[in-house]
C-alpha positions in Angstrom: 169.6 129.8 105.1 167.2 130.1 108.0 168.6 131.4 111.3 167.4 128.9 114.0 167.5 131.8 116.5 165.3 134.1 114.4 161.8 134.6 115.7 159.3 133.4 113.2 155.8 134.9 113.1 153.0 132.4 113.6 151.0 131.3 110.5 147.8 133.2 110.1 144.9 130.8 110.5 141.8 131.3 108.3 138.6 132.2 110.1 136.3 129.2 110.6 134.0 128.5 107.7 130.3 127.8 108.7 128.2 126.2 105.9 124.5 127.0 106.4 122.2 124.5 104.7 118.6 125.7 104.0 116.1 124.5 101.5 115.0 127.9 100.1 117.0 131.2 100.0 117.0 134.4 98.0 115.3 135.2 95.7 112.7 133.3 97.8 111.4 135.6 100.6 110.2 134.4 104.0 111.0 134.2 107.7 113.4 131.3 107.4 115.3 132.9 104.5 115.5 136.2 106.4 116.9 134.5 109.5 119.6 132.7 107.6 120.5 135.8 105.6 120.7 138.0 108.7 122.7 135.4 110.7 125.2 135.1 107.8 125.6 138.8 107.6 126.1 139.1 111.3 128.8 136.4 111.3 130.7 137.9 108.4 130.8 141.3 110.1 132.5 139.4 113.0 135.1 137.9 110.7 133.6 134.4 110.2 133.4 132.9 106.7 130.0 131.6 105.6 128.5 129.7 102.7 124.8 129.0 102.1 123.9 125.7 100.3 120.3 125.7 99.0 118.1 124.2 96.3 118.4 125.4 92.7 114.6 125.9 92.2 112.0 127.7 94.2 109.0 125.7 95.4 106.7 128.4 94.0 108.3 128.3 90.6 109.9 124.9 90.1 110.3 125.2 86.3 112.9 127.9 86.6 116.5 126.9 87.4 118.5 129.4 89.3 122.3 130.0 89.0 124.4 127.3 90.4 126.5 129.9 92.4 126.0 133.5 93.2 127.1 136.2 95.7 124.2 137.7 97.4 124.9 140.6 99.8 128.5 139.3 100.2 127.2 135.8 101.0 128.5 132.8 98.9 125.4 131.0 97.8 125.6 127.5 96.2 122.5 125.9 94.6 122.1 122.3 94.1 119.5 120.2 92.1 116.7 118.3 93.8 113.9 116.0 93.0 110.8 114.7 94.8 108.3 116.7 96.9 108.8 120.2 98.2 107.9 118.8 101.6 110.9 116.6 101.5 113.2 117.5 98.6 116.0 115.0 97.9 119.3 116.7 97.2 122.3 114.5 98.0 124.7 116.8 96.2 124.9 118.8 99.5 127.8 116.7 100.5 129.9 118.2 97.7 129.8 121.5 99.3 130.7 120.9 102.9 134.1 119.2 102.5 136.0 122.3 103.5 133.6 123.3 106.3 134.7 123.8 109.8 131.1 123.5 111.0 127.8 122.7 109.3 124.6 124.4 110.4 121.3 122.9 109.1 118.2 125.0 109.2 114.8 123.3 109.6 113.9 119.6 110.0 113.8 118.1 106.5 115.8 116.0 104.1 119.0 117.9 104.8 118.6 117.3 108.6 118.3 113.6 108.1 120.8 113.1 105.2 123.6 115.1 106.7 123.2 113.1 110.0 123.0 109.8 108.1 126.3 110.5 106.3 128.2 111.9 109.2 130.5 108.9 109.2 131.6 110.1 105.7 132.1 113.8 106.2 132.8 113.8 110.0 131.8 117.5 110.4 130.6 119.1 113.5 126.8 119.5 113.1 124.3 121.9 114.4 120.6 122.3 113.5 118.0 124.9 114.1 114.4 123.7 114.5 112.4 126.6 112.9 109.2 125.0 114.0 109.9 121.4 112.9 107.3 120.1 110.5 104.1 120.6 112.6 103.0 123.7 110.6 99.7 122.2 109.8 97.5 119.5 111.6 97.6 117.3 108.4 99.0 113.8 109.0 99.4 114.6 112.7 99.8 111.0 113.9 102.4 110.2 111.1 104.3 113.3 112.0 104.4 112.5 115.7 105.6 109.0 114.9 108.3 110.3 112.5 109.4 112.9 115.1 109.9 110.3 117.9 111.7 107.9 115.6 113.5 109.2 112.5 113.9 112.8 113.9 115.1 111.6 117.2 117.6 109.1 115.6 119.0 111.8 113.2 119.3 114.2 116.2 121.9 111.9 117.7 124.4 112.9 115.1 124.2 116.6 116.0 126.5 118.3 118.5 123.5 120.5 119.4 120.0 121.3 118.4 119.0 125.0 118.5 115.4 125.7 119.4 114.4 129.1 117.9 111.4 129.6 120.2 110.0 128.6 123.6 107.4 126.3 122.0 110.1 124.6 119.8 112.3 124.1 123.0 109.4 122.4 124.7 108.9 120.1 121.8 112.5 119.2 120.9 113.7 118.8 124.5 111.8 115.4 124.3 114.3 114.1 121.8 117.4 116.2 122.4 117.6 116.5 126.2 120.7 118.3 127.3 121.9 118.9 123.8 119.1 121.4 123.2 120.0 125.1 123.2 117.4 127.9 123.2 118.4 130.8 120.9 115.3 132.7 119.9 115.3 134.1 116.4 116.8 137.4 115.8 114.7 140.1 114.1 115.7 143.1 112.0 114.1 145.7 114.1 115.4 148.6 112.0 113.9 148.1 108.6 110.3 148.9 109.7 111.1 150.9 112.8 108.3 153.3 113.7 106.5 152.8 110.4 103.0 152.4 111.5 100.3 155.1 111.5 100.8 157.6 114.4 97.1 157.8 114.8 94.8 154.8 115.5 93.1 153.7 112.4 90.7 150.9 111.3 93.2 149.4 109.0 94.8 146.0 109.4 97.8 144.4 107.9 99.1 140.8 107.6 102.4 139.6 106.2 103.5 136.1 105.1 103.4 133.5 102.4 100.0 132.7 100.9 99.8 129.2 102.3 97.1 127.0 103.8 98.5 127.1 107.4 98.4 130.9 107.4 94.6 130.6 107.3 94.0 133.7 105.3 90.4 132.5 104.8 89.8 133.0 108.5 91.2 136.5 108.4 88.8 137.3 105.6 85.9 135.9 107.6 86.9 138.1 110.5 87.1 141.1 108.2 83.6 140.4 106.9 82.4 140.3 110.5 84.2 143.6 111.4 82.7 145.4 108.3 79.2 144.2 109.3 79.7 146.4 112.4 81.6 149.2 110.8 82.3 149.6 107.1 85.6 151.5 107.6 87.7 148.4 108.3 90.4 147.6 105.7 93.0 144.8 105.3 96.2 144.8 103.5 97.6 141.3 102.7 101.4 141.3 102.0 103.1 138.2 100.8 104.0 135.8 98.0 102.2 132.8 96.5 102.9 129.4 98.0 100.4 126.6 98.1 97.7 129.2 97.7 97.9 131.2 94.5 97.2 134.9 94.2 94.2 134.1 92.0 92.8 131.7 94.6 93.3 134.3 97.3 91.5 136.9 95.1 88.7 134.5 94.6 88.3 134.1 98.4 88.0 137.8 98.7 85.5 138.0 95.9 83.4 135.2 97.5 83.0 137.4 100.6 82.3 140.6 98.7 85.4 142.1 100.2 87.0 143.4 97.0 86.7 147.0 98.3 88.1 146.1 101.7 91.0 143.7 101.2 94.0 144.5 99.1 96.7 142.0 98.0 100.3 143.2 97.7 102.6 140.6 96.0 106.4 140.9 95.9 106.7 144.4 97.4 110.0 145.7 98.6 110.8 147.0 102.1 110.0 150.6 101.2 106.6 149.7 99.9 106.0 147.6 103.1 106.8 150.6 105.2 104.4 152.7 103.2 101.6 150.1 103.8 102.4 149.8 107.5 102.1 153.7 107.6 98.4 153.4 107.0 97.7 150.7 109.6 97.5 150.4 113.4 97.0 146.6 113.9 98.9 143.5 112.7 96.8 140.3 112.5 97.7 136.7 111.9 95.5 133.6 111.9 98.5 131.2 111.4 97.9 127.7 112.8 101.6 127.2 113.5 104.6 129.4 113.9 108.2 128.4 114.8 108.8 131.8 116.5 106.6 134.6 115.3 109.2 136.7 113.6 106.8 138.7 111.4 104.8 139.6 114.5 107.9 141.1 116.2 108.8 143.0 113.0 105.3 144.4 113.1 105.8 145.4 116.7 109.0 147.3 115.8 106.8 149.3 113.4 104.5 150.2 116.3 101.7 147.9 115.1 99.6 146.2 117.8 99.4 142.4 117.1 96.2 140.4 117.4 97.2 136.8 116.9 95.7 133.3 116.7 96.3 131.3 119.8 99.0 128.9 118.6 101.8 127.9 121.0 104.4 130.4 119.7 102.0 133.3 119.7 100.8 132.5 123.2 104.5 132.4 124.4 105.0 135.9 122.9 101.8 137.2 124.4 102.8 136.0 127.8 105.8 138.2 127.6 104.3 141.3 126.1 101.1 143.0 127.2 100.6 144.7 123.9 99.9 141.4 122.1 96.3 140.0 122.1 95.5 136.4 121.3 92.2 135.1 120.1 90.6 132.2 118.2 90.4 133.3 114.5 88.4 130.1 113.8 85.5 132.0 115.4 84.9 135.1 113.3 82.9 137.0 115.9 85.5 136.3 118.6 88.4 137.4 116.3 86.5 140.6 115.4 85.8 141.4 119.0 89.5 141.0 119.9 90.4 143.3 117.1 87.9 146.0 118.1 89.1 145.7 121.7 92.8 146.1 120.6 91.9 149.3 118.7 89.9 150.6 121.7 92.9 150.1 123.9 95.2 151.9 121.5 92.7 154.8 121.2 92.6 155.1 125.0 96.3 154.6 125.5 98.5 155.8 122.5 101.6 154.8 124.4 100.8 151.2 123.5 102.5 151.9 120.2 105.7 152.8 122.0 105.3 149.7 124.2 105.2 147.5 121.1 108.3 149.1 119.7 110.2 148.7 123.0 109.2 145.1 123.3 110.5 144.4 119.7 113.8 146.0 120.7 114.7 142.9 122.8 114.9 140.7 119.8 117.8 142.6 118.0 120.4 140.6 116.3 123.4 141.5 118.5 122.2 139.1 121.3 121.4 136.3 118.8 124.7 136.7 117.0 126.7 136.4 120.2 124.7 133.3 121.3 125.4 131.5 118.0 129.1 132.4 118.0 129.5 131.2 121.6 127.9 127.9 120.7 129.9 127.6 117.5 133.1 128.1 119.5 132.1 125.5 122.1 131.4 122.9 119.5 134.6 123.6 117.6 136.6 123.5 120.8 135.0 120.2 121.9 135.9 118.6 118.5 139.6 119.6 118.7 142.0 116.7 119.0 143.3 116.4 122.6 147.0 116.5 123.2 148.9 114.5 125.9 
């Protein structure tokens, strides 16, 4: 028999479950995947429960079906089937895996962003979305994309409790459709994995990192390398990444067409230790990417002490405005790009402390700040959705 006067301990409430929805995840590698993985790890260390829902096939290898569920680094990963184009993969089974969520966090503006918004009347979950550059990564179909952004993307956005812009350039873009519901939380960067990895002495060796895709404009990097070598044959370029809409064979053909087979080296699927080793031979990081949501890889390079020379897209210009060690140029003009690279090396040679300046600048993007900003927003959204008592 229960004593009515006995003090009863309160029931232990389970920590909130945040379901992160992202189109590609491990074993796929890239900036978006790294951000989601790091955010989940940070949240778990603070006691939150997390789940990642993603697609069951990688865009670069769609014939292979991945396991339906898996634990990766302590993260529960659920994979669902999809059909259609990799640009807008259709995967309605996502709803089967958010029923027990306290909050749903969608990463990137794609099918998931629209579908979870459209079906909110069914699942009734608090919703957040992070922009990750939207879908303006290339100038292709620019008018259609702009029309879609101001209609479908704006309409879907009304279902979200908040939209998170991961860069200053994204904030400027999405504020047009989200207004006061926009929150700026710039991407966190793992600044430890490549810390201080670059060559301690200035060298004519360049490195670039990223998917082999059209918007990264590796062709322009190779044109610039050819221009550099016409001035000094010592210049070398390491290209680190994984195939995407540009295959390794196609990239190798581009190198051969420019007679750069002795100057440009491709590294596919290398692990972090190998990346550190490659960074250890280089002094400059270069990127001709036409569009970036934030510029995460550039910040990782800075943490290694590499000096970035970047194409003048909006995200890179925003980074350069904050950090003197970054140079921006127009990689569409090989001579101009080559001159910017030579100037960056000359500055490093005359001022070796630039390397320390780059590392210090990267330190401001550590995950502690980003984690706290996300948790604060999560709590605000969850609190606002609690039933009010009289």
